[in-house]
Structures are given as structure tokens and as C-alpha cells.
C-alpha positions in Angstrom: 13.9 -11.2 -0.8 14.3 -9.8 2.7 18.0 -10.7 2.8 18.6 -9.2 -0.6 17.0 -5.9 0.3 18.9 -5.7 3.6 22.2 -6.5 1.7 21.5 -3.4 -0.5 21.8 -1.1 2.6 24.9 1.0 2.8 27.5 0.1 5.5 26.7 3.3 7.4 23.0 2.3 7.6 23.8 -1.3 8.5 26.1 0.0 11.4 23.3 2.2 12.7 20.7 -0.5 12.9 21.9 -1.8 16.3 20.8 1.5 17.9 17.4 1.7 16.0 14.9 0.1 18.4 12.0 0.8 16.0 13.8 -1.1 13.2 14.4 -4.0 15.6 10.6 -4.2 16.4 9.8 -4.2 12.7 12.4 -6.8 12.0 11.0 -9.2 14.6 7.4 -8.7 13.3 8.6 -9.1 9.7 10.3 -12.3 10.6 7.1 -13.7 12.0 5.2 -12.6 9.0 7.7 -13.9 6.4 6.8 -17.5 7.4 3.1 -17.0 6.5 3.0 -14.8 3.4 3.0 -15.1 -0.4 5.9 -14.1 -2.7 4.4 -10.7 -3.6 3.7 -9.7 0.0 7.1 -10.9 0.8 8.5 -8.4 -1.7 6.6 -5.6 0.0 7.8 -6.8 3.4 11.4 -6.7 2.2 10.9 -3.2 0.7 9.4 -2.2 4.1 12.4 -3.4 6.1 14.8 -1.6 3.8 12.7 1.6 4.0 12.6 1.3 7.8 16.4 1.0 7.9 17.0 3.9 5.7 14.3 6.2 6.9 14.1 6.3 10.7 10.5 7.0 11.9 8.7 6.7 15.2 7.8 3.2 16.3 4.1 3.8 16.4 4.1 4.6 12.6 6.2 1.6 11.8 4.1 -0.8 13.8 0.9 0.6 12.1 2.5 0.1 8.7 3.6 -3.5 9.4 0.2 -4.3 10.9 -1.5 -3.0 7.8 0.8 -5.0 5.5 0.0 -8.1 7.6 -3.7 -7.7 7.5 -4.2 -6.3 4.0 -4.7 -8.5 1.0 -3.2 -7.8 -2.5 -6.6 -6.4 -3.4 -6.3 -3.9 -0.6 -2.9 -2.8 -1.9 -4.2 -2.6 -5.5 -7.2 -0.3 -4.5 -4.8 1.8 -2.3 -2.6 2.2 -5.3 -5.6 3.3 -7.3 -6.5 5.9 -4.7 -2.9 7.0 -4.6 -2.6 7.7 -8.4 -5.7 7.0 -10.4 -4.3 8.6 -13.5 -2.8 5.3 -15.0 -6.3 3.7 -14.7 -8.0 6.4 -16.9 -9.3 5.0 -20.2 -10.9 6.4 -23.3 -14.5 6.3 -22.0 -16.1 9.6 -21.5 -17.9 10.2 -18.2 -19.8 13.4 -17.0 -19.8 11.9 -13.6 -19.2 8.5 -12.0 -18.2 6.7 -8.8 -14.7 7.2 -7.3 -14.0 3.6 -8.4 -15.4 3.8 -11.9 -12.0 3.7 -13.8 -10.8 0.9 -11.4 -13.8 -1.2 -12.2 -13.3 -0.4 -15.9 -9.8 -1.8 -15.7 -10.8 -4.8 -13.6 -14.4 -5.6 -14.6 -14.6 -8.9 -12.8 -13.5 -7.4 -9.5 -16.3 -8.0 -6.9 -17.8 -4.5 -6.2 -19.1 -5.5 -2.8 -15.6 -6.7 -1.9 -14.2 -3.4 -3.2 -16.7 -1.5 -0.9 -15.4 -3.5 2.1 -11.7 -2.8 1.2 -12.5 1.0 0.8 -14.0 1.0 4.3 -10.9 -0.9 5.7 -8.5 1.7 4.1 -10.6 4.6 5.3 -10.9 3.2 8.8 -7.2 2.7 9.1 -6.6 6.3 8.0 -4.9 5.5 4.7 -7.6 7.2 2.5 -9.7 10.3 2.7 -12.8 8.7 1.3 -15.1 5.7 1.8 -17.9 4.4 -0.2 -18.3 4.8 -3.9 -20.1 8.1 -4.1 -20.8 9.9 -7.3 -18.3 12.7 -8.3 -17.7 14.7 -11.4 -15.5 13.4 -14.2 -12.7 15.5 -12.9 -13.3 14.2 -9.4 -12.9 10.7 -10.6 -9.1 11.3 -11.1 -8.5 13.0 -7.6 -5.9 11.4 -5.4 -7.6 10.0 -2.3 -4.8 8.8 -0.1 -4.0 10.5 3.2 -0.5 11.4 4.2 -0.5 8.2 6.2 -1.5 6.3 3.2 1.2 8.1 1.1 3.8 7.1 3.7 2.5 3.5 3.6 2.8 3.3 -0.2 6.4 4.6 0.1 7.1 2.2 3.0 6.2 -0.9 0.8 8.1 0.4 -2.2 5.0 1.3 -4.4 2.5 -1.2 -5.9 3.9 -3.9 -8.1 1.5 -4.1 -11.2 3.1 -7.2 -12.7 0.7 -9.7 -11.0 -2.3 -7.4 -10.7 -4.4 -8.6 -13.5 -7.7 -9.7 -11.9 
């Protein structure tokens, strides 16, 4: 997956990679991670490398994003995706109010809510979301985007969430 994504780079981008120290740092870290990750996270890692090659950014941000990708489970990425764009999770149920994760738990009723609370705290602590906990909000508030600009950047960095294997 990584080799394929890097082969998709334009010749101009490939030629500039030798001068991109931040990309070199990410490439080394990604190579280490590749040996210890599953296929879906490997896809995100490949997307991240391609993104880093095509969109130069400071080394701090790159390292933070790669570290998040390393430590987060697929459930972290699923919940981050929900906070990034909750609209696809909306269903036909009518709520006057509910928790910020109500529609998520409607879609994934067997998802462990205690685990969900831990994941929400992780995402908030790392600065990727603007909320923590599952406080009660109005029905309109249940559909509000809750990722920070850092979280939005991370979603772009990994190429978005792949819903193919998300059924829980």
C-alpha cells in the first residue's frame, strides 16, 4: 500500500522529497510502524505518507499526526470521523435532546459506551476534538461537527475514514 501511494506521486514531488526533512522523519517512523500494523491502518499510513509528500507541513505537526496514527485504534478513527461529520450517522429517530454520541451509538448499538468515553477523552486530550464526555445537547447540537482544526488536518492526513470495514 505504501509503495503504491508513493508511486502515485508526481515526478516533481518525488524529486523534491530529498530536500524535505519532515517527510524523511515521517518516512522513517512509517517504516517502523508498517511492520506492526493491520491492513486498514496500513492504508491510512500510506495515505499519510502521500499527503506528507504532497503537502509540506512543519515537522511538529507531522510527528504529532504519525504518533496519533500509531497509538489510535480503528475505533478511535471511527469516533473521530463521527465528530468530523456526524450527518451520515443521523437516522429517522426523533430526539429533542441527547448525548453527543447518540447517533453513533444508534448506528453501532453494540459499541462499548465506556470504551467510547475513554476514546473521546483521548481525542480531546490530543487536541483533535473540541468536546469530551457525552453531555446532553439539543437535537440540533447532536449534529454539530466537533473536530478541531488539528483534528480536521489529521482526517485529511490519513485520507479520510474508510467505512468499508467499520461495522461493529
